[in-house]
N, C-alpha and C positions, 0 to 999 in steps of 0.2 A: 855216625853223623848223617849219612844219606837217609837212613831209615827214619831218623828224627825229623829231618826236613820233609820227607814224604808224609809222615804222620801229621805234622803241623799244617802242611798244605792241604791234606785231606780234611782236617778239622775246619780250616778256613773255608773250603769249598762247600762244606755242609753247615756252616754257621749262618743261621737265619738272620742274625743281626747284621752281618756283613752284606747280605743280599738286600735286606731292607734299606740299609744305608745307601747301597748302590742305586736302588730305585728312587729314593728321595733325592739324592744328589743329581741323578739324571734328569728328573722332572723339574727340579728347582733351577738347575743351571740352564736347561733347555729354554725355560720361560725367560730367565734373565737375558740369555743370549739373544733371543728373539726380540725382546723389548729394546735392547741396546742397538741391535743391528738395524731395525726398522726406524730408529730415531725417536721412539717414544720416550726412552730414557737417555738423555744426553749427558755425556760425561767425557772429561778430558783425561786421556791415559797416555803412558809412554808409547803404547803400540800405535796410537794415532800419530804421534810425533814421528815415529819411525816409518810411517807409511804402511802399516800392517793393521788396517782397520778391522780386518776379519777376526783378529785376536783380541779386540778391545774388551770383550767380556771376561777375559782371563784376569783382568785387574781385580774383579770381584772374587773370582775363584782362588786367587792367591793371597787374599787377605787373611792374616793369621786367625782372627776371631771366627771367620767363616768356617775354615776347615778344622779348627781346634774342636768345634762342637761335635763333628762326626768322627774325627780321628780319636778323640778321647773316648767316645762311646765304643769304638772298635777296640781300643786298648783295654777298656774296662771289661768288656764281655769276652774278649779273646784271650787276655792274659790274666787279669785280676780274678776273673770268675773261676779260673782253674784252681786257685787256692781255696776258694769257697767250697767247691764240690769235691776237692781232694784229688784231682787229676794229676797235679804236679807231684804229690807225694808218691803216687803209684809209679810215675815215670822214674823218679829218683830211686825208688826201691828196686827197679828193674835192672839197676847196675850201670846206667848211663852216667857219664861224667856230667857234673852240673854245668860246667862251662859249655859243653856241647848242647845241653838242653837250653841254656840261655841263648846261645848263638842261633839255634834253630828257631826259637820263638821270635827273636829280634829280626831275623832275616825275613820270615814269613809275614810278620807284622809290618815290616817295611814294604814288602811287596803289596800287601793290601792297602797300605796308606798311599803309595804311589798310584795304585789303580784308581782309588777314590779321588785323590786330589789332582792328579795330572791326566791320566789316561781317559777317564770319563769326560772331562771338559774338552779335551782335544778331539775325541771321537764325535762329540756333539758338534763342535765347530766344523770339522771336516765333513761330517754327514750333512749338516745344514747347507754347506757350500755345494756339495755334489747333488743333493736332492732338490734344494730350493733356491740355490744361488745366493744365499745369505753371505754378506761380507765381501771384501775385495782386498787385493794387495796392490797398492799403487807404487811401491818401491821394492821390487824383489831383491835388490842388493842388501836390504836390511834383514834378510833371513839369517845372516851371520849373527846379528844382534839377538835374534830370537833364540838361536842355538846357545849362545853364551849365557843369556838370561835364564833359560830353562835349565842349563847345566848347574849354574850357581843355586837356583831355586831347589833343584832336586837334592843337591848336597846339604843344604840347610834343612830341607824336609826330612832327610835321613837323620840328621842330628836331632831334630824335633821328635822323631819317632823314638830315638834312644831315650830322650827325656820322658816321653809318655810311658815307655817301658819301665823306666826307673820309678816313676810315680806309681804305676800299677803294682810293682813289686813291694813298695813300701806301704801302700794302702791296703792291698789284698782284698779290695772290695770294689766292685764296678761303680757303685754310686759315689764313693769317696774319690775315686780316680777321675770321674767326670767333673765333679765339683771343683777339685783342686786345679785341674787343667783349665777349666773355664775361667776360674778366678785369675790364673796366670795370664790367660789370653786377654781378659778385661783390663788388667793392669798394664799389659804391654800396649794395648790399644790406646789407653789413656795417656801413657807416656809418649806415644807417637803424636797424638793430638796436641799435647802441651809443649812439645819441643819448640825451642831448646830448653832442656831441663836445667835446673840450677846446679851450678858447681860441678862436682865430680860425678853426679848422677848422669849427666849428658855423656861423659866419656865412657862410663860403664855401659850405658845403653847402646852406644855405638859399637860395642864389642859383643852384643848378644845376637843370638840367631834370629830373634824376632825382628830386630831392626834390619838384618840382612835378608830376611825372607822378602821384605817389601823392597829393599834397596836393590835386590838382584835384577829388577826390571828397569832400573834407571837407564834412560837413553843417554848415550855419550859418556859412559862411565870411564874415567881415566884408568890406565893400567895399574897404577899404584892402589887405587881403591879396589880394583878387581882382585889383585893379589891379597889384599887385606881380607876381603870377603871370603876368598878361597881358604885362607889360613884360619879364619874364625870358624868356618864350617867344618873343616877337617879336624881342627883342634877340639871343638865342642863335641863332635861325633865320637872321637876316640876317648875323650875324658868321660863322657856320659856312658858310653858302652862299657868302659872299664869299671866305673862305679857301679853300674847295674850288675855286671858279672860278679863283682865282689860282694854286693848285697845278696845276690841269689846264692852265692857259694856259702855264705855264713847264715843264711836264713834257716830258722827251725821249721821243719815241715810238720804241720798238724794234721 
């Protein structure tokens, strides 16, 4: 298992798509962060309400449609593409357990996703503050809110990564993986805009990771809602990971 993790980590470090996405995310988010910080782009966010204006640009970075574009691209070229070129078949034929192969790919894909969706924006925010003095914290006591929000967001992001992994396994093609993922992101964005949804659709949407990805940063979240968000994230991650492992175990390698 350790060797599989090292191999997948090496592949990620040499993956040109990953570093291209890192560059794109860094440049785009740095520009957005600058425009919001200097007041050119005015927007109301939970971070402003919490007295953490320095993190206001995270409201854009944590929008599902925004990061689904590049996370689905990473999943497509890091996971699905391995089926196209026959890499997965060679790994399976080497005698490794399929559940170990799946787990290694999911763990490294999750690390790459967290780096792109969370680490890069935070580094830009911190770097902008240290180098140029961008942003401010008017209420340091609200840092607990930030820790709680980021914890819930990371949990749902890992569940989303498991979903992208499952889509990549079923599609076995980078293009199909990206298209399916983007369609799901568009539908979830439409659902968020049209809320409240009619009838049972609203209840179903409230228990999806897409809703809780956004809701994670709600300021003044009651304990009951926090527990529900935690349960949805953990449950979704376990179910999606188990489904992905089962699909990979039964998949015919070509």
